N, CA, C and O atoms as a MOPAC input file, in Angstrom:
PM7 MOZYME 1SCF
protein

 N      1.19700 1    -1.27800 1    -0.18300 1
 C     -0.29700 1     0.08200 1    -0.10400 1
 C      0.94100 1     0.92700 1     0.32800 1
 O      1.59100 1     0.71600 1     1.35200 1
 N      1.28100 1     2.31100 1    -0.95900 1
 C      1.81900 1     3.31600 1    -0.80000 1
 C      1.11600 1     4.17000 1    -0.11300 1
 O     -0.09400 1     4.13000 1     0.11200 1
 N      2.31100 1     5.37500 1     0.40600 1
 C      2.35000 1     6.42100 1     1.40600 1
 C      2.13900 1     7.52900 1     1.24400 1
 O      2.81400 1     8.54400 1     1.07200 1
 N      0.17500 1     7.04500 1     1.36800 1
 C      0.32900 1     8.67300 1     0.53900 1
 C      0.02300 1     9.92800 1     0.44200 1
 O     -0.66400 1    10.42400 1    -0.45000 1
 N      0.65700 1    10.64100 1     1.60900 1
 C      1.53000 1    11.94800 1     2.32400 1
 C      2.71800 1    11.89200 1     0.98100 1
 O      2.80000 1    12.75100 1     0.10300 1
 N      3.45600 1    10.83300 1     1.07700 1
 C      4.47600 1    10.21900 1    -0.00600 1
 C      4.07100 1    10.63600 1    -1.24900 1
 O      4.53600 1    11.66000 1    -1.74800 1
 N      3.26200 1     9.95900 1    -1.79700 1
 C      2.47900 1     9.64100 1    -3.51700 1
 C      1.24800 1    11.92800 1    -3.72000 1
 O      0.50500 1    12.65100 1    -4.38400 1
 N      1.69800 1    11.82500 1    -3.04400 1
 C      1.46800 1    13.43700 1    -3.13000 1
 C      2.04800 1    14.46500 1    -2.81200 1
 O      1.74900 1    15.60400 1    -3.17300 1
 N      2.74400 1    14.20900 1    -2.25500 1
 C      4.52800 1    15.21900 1    -2.33200 1
 C      5.33700 1    15.49600 1    -3.51300 1
 O      6.10700 1    16.40900 1    -3.81000 1
 N      4.82800 1    14.15100 1    -4.25600 1
 C      5.39500 1    13.55100 1    -5.97700 1
 C      4.51000 1    13.89000 1    -6.85100 1
 O      4.33300 1    13.56900 1    -8.02600 1
 N      4.19800 1    14.29000 1    -6.43600 1
 C      2.91500 1    15.11800 1    -7.79400 1
 C      3.61400 1    16.65900 1    -7.15900 1
 O      4.34700 1    17.51500 1    -7.65300 1
 N      3.03700 1    16.50000 1    -5.97700 1
 C      2.94500 1    18.12500 1    -6.16500 1
 C      4.48100 1    18.92800 1    -6.60900 1
 O      4.40200 1    20.08800 1    -7.01500 1
 N      5.77500 1    18.29600 1    -6.51400 1
 C      6.75600 1    18.02600 1    -7.23900 1
 C      6.93800 1    18.18300 1    -8.48300 1
 O      7.56800 1    18.96300 1    -9.19700 1
 N      6.04400 1    17.00000 1    -8.66500 1
 C      6.21300 1    16.65700 1   -10.82600 1
 C      5.61000 1    18.21700 1   -11.52500 1
 O      6.08100 1    18.90700 1   -12.43000 1
 N      4.44300 1    18.38900 1   -10.71400 1
 C      4.21600 1    19.93400 1   -11.32200 1
 C      4.18300 1    20.98800 1   -11.04200 1
 O      3.54700 1    21.94300 1   -11.48900 1
 N      5.75900 1    20.74700 1    -9.29400 1
 C      6.54700 1    21.73900 1    -9.77700 1
 C      7.86800 1    22.04100 1   -10.68500 1
 O      8.45700 1    23.11900 1   -10.76700 1
 N      8.18300 1    20.82700 1   -11.34000 1
 C      9.14000 1    20.88000 1   -11.65900 1
 C      8.29000 1    21.53400 1   -13.89100 1
 O      8.60900 1    22.05800 1   -14.95800 1
 N      7.92500 1    21.32700 1   -13.64400 1
 C      6.70300 1    21.60800 1   -15.83300 1
 C      6.97900 1    23.32200 1   -15.43800 1
 O      6.94100 1    23.98100 1   -16.47800 1
 N      7.24600 1    24.18800 1   -14.19900 1
 C      7.25300 1    25.41400 1   -14.59800 1
 C      8.95800 1    25.72700 1   -14.76700 1
 O      9.15500 1    26.76700 1   -15.39400 1
 N      9.83400 1    25.23200 1   -14.45700 1
 C     11.42500 1    25.52500 1   -14.43500 1
 C     13.06600 1    24.45100 1   -15.00400 1
 O     13.38800 1    23.27500 1   -15.17000 1
 N     13.42300 1    25.28400 1   -15.06800 1
 C     14.41800 1    24.81300 1   -16.67600 1
 C     15.33900 1    24.04200 1   -15.79600 1
 O     15.56100 1    24.06100 1   -14.58500 1
 N     15.68800 1    23.52700 1   -16.55300 1
 C     17.22700 1    22.93400 1   -16.24900 1
 C     17.91100 1    22.67800 1   -14.24300 1
 O     17.07700 1    22.16500 1   -13.49700 1
 N     19.06200 1    22.98300 1   -13.71300 1
 C     19.22200 1    22.01300 1   -12.38100 1
 C     18.19900 1    21.75700 1   -11.72600 1
 O     17.82100 1    20.72200 1   -11.17600 1
 N     17.46800 1    23.44300 1   -11.87200 1
 C     16.25000 1    23.42400 1    -9.77300 1
 C     15.17400 1    22.61100 1   -11.04100 1
 O     14.09400 1    23.18700 1   -10.90900 1
 N     15.09700 1    22.03200 1   -11.65900 1
 C     13.67900 1    21.05500 1   -12.80600 1
 C     14.42300 1    19.50100 1   -12.18800 1
 O     13.99000 1    18.71600 1   -11.34400 1
 N     15.70200 1    19.47200 1   -13.00900 1
 C     16.48100 1    18.30300 1   -12.27600 1
 C     16.12300 1    17.48100 1   -10.73900 1
 O     15.63600 1    16.37800 1   -10.48800 1
 N     16.57600 1    18.50000 1    -9.96700 1
 C     16.33800 1    17.81500 1    -8.09500 1
 C     14.99800 1    18.10500 1    -8.26200 1
 O     14.51800 1    17.67900 1    -7.21100 1
 N     14.65300 1    18.27600 1    -8.50800 1
 C     12.79200 1    18.44100 1    -8.46600 1
 C     11.90700 1    17.06800 1    -9.42300 1
 O     10.92000 1    16.45800 1    -9.01100 1
 N     12.08200 1    17.01500 1    -9.75600 1
 C     12.13600 1    16.00200 1   -10.32100 1
 C     12.22300 1    14.43800 1   -10.40700 1
 O     11.54700 1    13.47600 1   -10.77100 1
 N     13.74500 1    14.81400 1    -9.73200 1
 C     14.71000 1    14.43100 1    -8.71100 1
 C     14.36800 1    12.93800 1    -7.34000 1
 O     14.52000 1    11.72400 1    -7.20300 1
 N     13.87400 1    14.06600 1    -6.66900 1
 C     13.02200 1    14.16200 1    -5.22900 1
 C     10.98200 1    13.33200 1    -5.92700 1
 O     10.24600 1    12.44800 1    -5.48700 1
 N     10.92700 1    14.02100 1    -6.78800 1
 C     10.01300 1    12.76200 1    -6.49300 1
 C     10.07800 1    11.85600 1    -7.35400 1
 O      9.10200 1    11.11200 1    -7.44800 1
 N     11.09900 1    11.66900 1    -8.13200 1
 C     11.42500 1    10.37100 1    -8.17300 1
 C     11.85000 1     9.41500 1    -6.29000 1
 O     11.16900 1     8.94000 1    -5.38200 1
 N     12.40500 1     9.48000 1    -6.39800 1
 C     12.67100 1     9.11900 1    -5.06700 1
 C     11.54600 1     9.36100 1    -4.18400 1
 O     11.99800 1     9.39100 1    -3.03900 1
 N     10.34300 1     9.54100 1    -4.17800 1
 C      9.16800 1    10.35900 1    -2.50800 1
 C      8.50100 1     8.71500 1    -3.49000 1
 O      8.63800 1     7.60000 1    -2.98500 1
 N      7.59100 1     8.99700 1    -5.35600 1
 C      7.65500 1     8.10400 1    -5.84000 1
 C      8.29100 1     6.50300 1    -5.27800 1
 O      7.32700 1     5.73800 1    -5.28300 1
 N      9.20900 1     5.96600 1    -4.93700 1
 C      9.41600 1     5.29300 1    -4.89500 1
 C      9.61700 1     4.44500 1    -3.55100 1
 O      9.46800 1     3.22400 1    -3.58600 1
 N     10.09500 1     5.37400 1    -1.88800 1
 C      9.86300 1     5.38900 1    -1.34000 1
 C      8.25400 1     5.30400 1    -0.67000 1
 O      8.04300 1     4.66300 1     0.36000 1
 N      7.12400 1     6.07100 1    -1.43700 1
 C      5.76300 1     5.02300 1    -1.07100 1
 C      5.88200 1     4.37700 1    -0.97800 1
 O      5.52000 1     3.78100 1     0.03500 1
 N      6.53200 1     3.82500 1    -1.97200 1
 C      5.82200 1     1.87400 1    -2.55200 1
 C      6.75300 1     1.09100 1    -2.51100 1
 O      6.81000 1     0.04200 1    -3.15200 1
 N      7.73100 1     1.58500 1    -1.62000 1
 C      8.43100 1     0.33600 1    -1.28100 1
 C      8.47500 1    -0.21700 1     0.48000 1
 O      8.18500 1     0.46200 1     1.46400 1
 N      9.00400 1    -1.86800 1     0.43700 1
 C      7.84200 1    -2.40300 1     1.20800 1
 C      8.90600 1    -1.99500 1     2.81100 1
 O      8.78000 1    -2.77600 1     3.75500 1
 N      9.39600 1    -1.38000 1     2.88800 1
 C     10.69000 1    -0.83100 1     4.09100 1
 C      9.78200 1     0.74300 1     3.58600 1
 O      9.66700 1     1.24800 1     2.46900 1
 N      9.28900 1     1.15500 1     4.83500 1
 C      9.38600 1     3.66100 1     4.85400 1
 C     10.26300 1     4.31400 1     4.91200 1
 O      9.92400 1     4.86100 1     3.86200 1
 N     11.23100 1     4.86800 1     5.18800 1
 C     12.13500 1     5.93200 1     4.84200 1
 C     11.34100 1     5.90400 1     6.18700 1
 O     10.20500 1     5.77900 1     6.64400 1
 N     13.01200 1     6.15300 1     6.63100 1
 C     13.42800 1     6.30900 1     8.17400 1
 C     13.00700 1     8.33800 1     8.28600 1
 O     12.38500 1     9.08300 1     7.52900 1
 N     14.00600 1     8.65700 1    10.12400 1
 C     13.72100 1     9.57400 1     9.59100 1
 C     14.55200 1    10.77000 1     8.31300 1
 O     14.26000 1    11.45900 1     7.33600 1
 N     16.23000 1    10.22300 1     9.54300 1
 C     17.03400 1    10.27100 1     8.27300 1
 C     16.58000 1    10.87900 1     6.41100 1
 O     16.73400 1    11.85800 1     5.68100 1
 N     15.94900 1     9.47300 1     6.40600 1
 C     16.09300 1    10.01300 1     4.83000 1
 C     14.86100 1    10.73600 1     4.40900 1
 O     14.42700 1    11.06300 1     3.30400 1
 N     14.23600 1    10.95400 1     6.17600 1
 C     12.60400 1    11.98300 1     4.81600 1
 C     13.38600 1    13.50000 1     5.75200 1
 O     12.51100 1    14.31300 1     5.45500 1
 N     14.25600 1    14.20300 1     6.49900 1
 C     14.51200 1    14.94600 1     7.09900 1
 C     16.07100 1    15.41000 1     5.59800 1
 O     16.46700 1    16.55000 1     5.35500 1
 N     16.39000 1    14.58500 1     5.16600 1
 C     16.63800 1    15.09900 1     4.29100 1
 C     16.48700 1    15.81800 1     3.35000 1
 O     17.16000 1    16.81700 1     3.09800 1
 N     15.49900 1    15.34600 1     2.66900 1
 C     14.39300 1    15.97000 1     1.63300 1
 C     13.97400 1    16.54700 1     1.52200 1
 O     13.77100 1    17.08200 1     0.43200 1
 N     13.35800 1    16.99100 1     2.98200 1
 C     12.84400 1    18.30800 1     3.59100 1
 C     14.08200 1    18.99700 1     3.04800 1
 O     14.20800 1    19.45100 1     1.91100 1
 N     14.62900 1    19.00400 1     3.64500 1
 C     15.94500 1    20.36000 1     3.34200 1
 C     16.09300 1    20.61600 1     2.25000 1
 O     16.25300 1    21.66000 1     1.61700 1
 N     15.99800 1    18.93200 1     1.87600 1
 C     16.32200 1    19.49400 1    -0.15400 1
 C     15.79300 1    20.55300 1    -0.89600 1
 O     15.96800 1    21.55900 1    -1.58300 1
 N     14.30800 1    18.95900 1     0.16200 1
 C     13.03000 1    20.74700 1    -0.45400 1
 C     13.23100 1    22.49400 1    -0.29900 1
 O     12.91800 1    23.50500 1    -0.92800 1
 N     13.98100 1    22.11500 1     0.99400 1
 C     13.58400 1    24.27900 1     2.01500 1
 C     14.61300 1    24.65600 1     0.84000 1
 O     14.41100 1    25.62600 1     0.11000 1
 N     15.57800 1    23.93100 1     0.72900 1
 C     17.14600 1    24.90300 1    -0.44000 1
 C     16.30900 1    24.75800 1    -1.82000 1
 O     16.98800 1    24.81300 1    -2.84500 1
 N     15.31300 1    24.63200 1    -1.92200 1
 C     14.91900 1    24.20000 1    -4.00800 1
 C     13.69100 1    25.43400 1    -4.00900 1
 O     13.36000 1    26.05700 1    -5.01700 1
 N     13.06800 1    25.63800 1    -2.54200 1
 C     12.17300 1    26.69100 1    -2.44000 1
 C     13.16400 1    28.21800 1    -3.10700 1
 O     12.85600 1    28.97300 1    -4.02900 1
 N     14.55300 1    28.23600 1    -2.09600 1
 C     14.89400 1    29.56500 1    -2.85500 1
 C     15.15000 1    29.76700 1    -4.33800 1
 O     14.82300 1    30.79800 1    -4.92500 1
 N     15.40800 1    29.32300 1    -4.58600 1
 C     15.66400 1    29.39300 1    -6.17400 1
 C     14.77300 1    29.09000 1    -7.63700 1
 O     15.07500 1    28.71400 1    -8.77000 1
 N     13.15400 1    29.58800 1    -6.73200 1
 C     12.11100 1    29.56300 1    -7.72900 1
 C     11.32400 1    30.34400 1    -7.51000 1
 O     11.34400 1    30.83200 1    -6.38000 1
 N      9.87100 1    30.99700 1    -8.87100 1
 C      9.19700 1    32.42900 1    -8.77800 1
 C      7.86000 1    31.36600 1    -6.65600 1
 O      7.50400 1    30.55000 1    -5.80600 1
 N      7.92400 1    32.30100 1    -7.22700 1
 C      7.32900 1    32.51000 1    -5.48000 1
 C      5.75600 1    30.81300 1    -6.16000 1
 O      5.83700 1    29.83600 1    -5.41600 1
 N      4.69600 1    30.66100 1    -7.28000 1
 C      3.97200 1    29.97500 1    -7.50200 1
 C      5.21200 1    27.93200 1    -7.20600 1
 O      4.95500 1    26.94600 1    -6.51600 1
 N      6.42400 1    28.25600 1    -8.15500 1
 C      6.81600 1    27.17100 1    -7.78700 1
 C      7.23900 1    26.73800 1    -5.77500 1
 O      7.34500 1    25.82500 1    -4.95500 1
 N      7.32200 1    28.16100 1    -5.96900 1
 C      7.45500 1    27.79500 1    -4.23600 1
 C      6.24200 1    26.94500 1    -3.61300 1
 O      6.19500 1    25.88700 1    -2.98500 1
 N      5.35500 1    27.79400 1    -4.02700 1
 C      3.95000 1    27.06300 1    -3.25900 1
 C      3.64500 1    25.74400 1    -3.03200 1
 O      3.16400 1    25.34200 1    -1.97300 1
 N      3.89000 1    25.08400 1    -3.93400 1
 C      3.80000 1    23.63800 1    -4.61400 1
 C      5.05700 1    22.20200 1    -3.71000 1
 O      5.06700 1    20.98700 1    -3.51400 1
 N      6.20300 1    23.81600 1    -3.34500 1
 C      7.21800 1    22.90500 1    -2.98000 1
 C      7.23200 1    22.94200 1    -1.24100 1
 O      7.75500 1    22.40100 1    -0.26700 1
 N      6.50900 1    23.72100 1    -1.52900 1
 C      5.97100 1    24.20200 1    -0.12700 1
 C      4.63500 1    23.13500 1     0.94000 1
 O      4.48200 1    23.07100 1     2.16000 1
 N      3.71300 1    22.28700 1    -0.47500 1
 C      2.96600 1    21.53700 1    -0.36700 1
 C      3.50400 1    20.37600 1     0.30200 1
 O      3.49300 1    19.90300 1     1.43800 1
 N      3.83200 1    20.18300 1    -0.48400 1
 C      5.13400 1    18.85800 1    -0.93400 1
 C      6.14500 1    18.44600 1     0.14500 1
 O      6.39900 1    17.25300 1     0.30900 1
 N      6.87500 1    19.63900 1     1.07000 1
 C      7.27300 1    19.62800 1     1.89600 1
 C      6.75000 1    18.69700 1     3.03700 1
 O      7.12600 1    17.66500 1     3.59400 1
 N      5.13500 1    20.03100 1     3.15500 1
 C      4.23400 1    19.72700 1     3.49000 1
 C      3.45900 1    18.19400 1     4.10600 1
 O      3.11500 1    17.63500 1     5.14700 1
 N      3.48900 1    18.05600 1     2.85400 1
 C      3.17800 1    15.78800 1     2.69700 1
 C      4.77300 1    15.38100 1     3.09400 1
 O      4.79700 1    14.22600 1     2.66900 1
 N      5.43600 1    15.50500 1     3.37000 1
 C      6.43400 1    14.90100 1     3.59200 1
 C      6.50400 1    15.11400 1     5.19700 1
 O      6.36900 1    14.11000 1     5.89700 1
 N      6.71600 1    16.41700 1     5.83500 1
 C      6.28500 1    16.10800 1     7.47500 1
 C      4.98600 1    15.28600 1     7.95500 1
 O      4.85200 1    14.51900 1     8.90900 1
 N      4.39800 1    15.55700 1     7.31900 1
 C      2.92800 1    14.82400 1     7.77400 1
 C      2.90600 1    13.02200 1     7.68000 1
 O      2.22400 1    12.24300 1     8.34500 1
 N      3.93000 1    12.72600 1     6.58800 1
 C      4.42900 1    11.46300 1     6.38100 1
 C      5.19800 1    10.82600 1     8.08100 1
 O      5.21600 1     9.90000 1     8.89200 1
 N      5.88200 1    12.55300 1     7.64600 1
 C      6.85200 1    11.87600 1     9.46400 1
 C      6.65700 1    11.54600 1    10.34900 1
 O      7.15400 1    10.72100 1    11.11600 1
 N      5.83800 1    12.20500 1    10.34800 1
 C      5.43800 1    12.36500 1    12.62900 1
 C      4.32000 1    10.96100 1    11.96200 1
 O      3.38700 1    11.74900 1    11.80400 1
 N      3.90300 1    10.02500 1    11.63000 1
 C      3.61300 1     8.98300 1    11.19800 1
 C      4.39600 1     7.87600 1    11.10400 1
 O      3.97300 1     6.78400 1    10.72300 1
 N      5.86500 1     8.17100 1    11.53500 1
 C      6.71200 1     7.25700 1    11.52200 1
 C      7.43700 1     7.16500 1    13.05800 1
 O      7.48200 1     8.11000 1    13.84600 1
 N      8.01000 1     5.77200 1    13.30700 1
 C      8.40300 1     6.20700 1    14.86100 1
 C      9.85200 1     6.28500 1    15.81100 1
 O     11.05600 1     6.04200 1    15.89900 1
 N      9.58800 1     6.40500 1    15.94300 1
 C     11.20200 1     6.45100 1    16.99000 1
 C     11.79400 1     8.45600 1    17.32000 1
 O     11.51100 1     8.99600 1    18.39000 1
 N     12.27900 1     8.92500 1    16.63000 1
 C     12.89900 1    10.22400 1    16.68300 1
 C     11.77100 1    10.97100 1    18.00500 1
 O     11.94500 1    12.13000 1    18.38200 1

């Protein structure tokens, strides 16, 4: 069963990548693919992996326009919501 919050985050990044080009587009597409893979994996990501993704998304927000930044922020919020369900730390 897919982890819905991660699926939603991947979708937001997919849409965000349509509005940019170059390195930022590549990074957004890479993060979207990673999130899709994590959503379908047998074992979900741990806190460390989710933290790295959230950090990367925060960095990407400063490199885009306001509309794209809103999509990235939404993806961040979905990852954060999923992270809150992960046991541990």
